[in-house]
N, C-alpha and C positions, 0 to 999 in steps of 0.2 A: 654759722653766723652769716649774716648778709648786710650789705649796705646799699639799699636801693630805695630811692625816693621817687615818687610820682606826684606831680602837682599840676593843677590846671588853674589858670587865673588870667589876669590882664597884664600886659606889659605896661609898667609904670615909669620906667626910665628907658629911653631909646637905646638900642644896641650901639655899642662903641667898641671899635677895634683898637687894641693897644699892642705896641711892640715892646716886649719885655727886654731887660738888659741881657738876658740869656740868648736873645735872638728869636725866641718863640713868639708867636702871635696868638692873641686870645680876643674873642668878642664877648663882652659882658653886657648884661642888662639886668633890670630889676623886675621881678614878678610879684604882683599883689594878688594874694590868695584870700578869698572871702572866708570868714569864719562861719561855722554852723550858726544859723539864725536862732537856734534854740539855746545857744550858749549864753551864759550869764553876761559875758562881755562880747557883744557883737562887734562887727567891724571887719578889718582885714589885717593880715600879716604880710610882710614883704620879705622876699629872699633874693639875694644876688645869685645870678646864674652865669656860668662860664662855658663857652663853646671853644674847644681846643682844636679839633680836627678841621682840616680845610673844608670838608663837606658841610659840617655843622656851622662853621663860621659863615659860609656863603648863605646857608639857609636862614639863619637868624638875623643876619645883617639887614635883610629886607623887611624885618618886622618893624612895626610902628607902635608908638604909645597908644594904648587902647585896644590893640589886637588881643583877642582871646586865644591863648595858646596852651599846649600841654607839653610838659617836659618829663623825661624819665632820666635818672642819673644816680650819682652817688654823692653823699655828703662829704665835703672835703674841708679841712682846716689848713689854711696857708698863713704864712707870716711874710709881710713885706716891709721894706724900710721906707720911712717917711722922715727924711732928715736924719736925726740921730736916734729916732725911736723905732722900735719894732712894733708893727701894728698887726694884730691877729685878725683874720677874716674867715668866716664860715660861709661857704657857698655850695651850690649844686653844680657839680661837674656833669654837664649834659652828655648823655649817650644817645638819646633819641629825642627829637623835637618836631612838633608839628603845629601849624597855625590852624585853629579851629574856625575863627571868624575874624575877618579884617575889621579894623576900627571903622565905624560908619555902618556896620551891619552886613557887609559883603562877605560871602564865604570864600 
């Protein structure tokens, strides 16, 4: 069995660092991934991504909305508290990340 995800798309929500109640830090952003143009329902899907290691947090913190990026990681399901509610979240826990093209077309 394996849990590996590889996606390439555009950053659609700027990276944001958060300090969790546990003391851990995470940088999260949203990635918009285009659907196959031959599919019946074209458009794009989005997925939340999280960078936990210091090296990856530094790398993705400099990304901007519109950057074309590629991430490889694992699909994770987490639950966090929002008031008195438990909110489930599915995201990609990034293991490898690289910017392909900066927004504005610069490499």
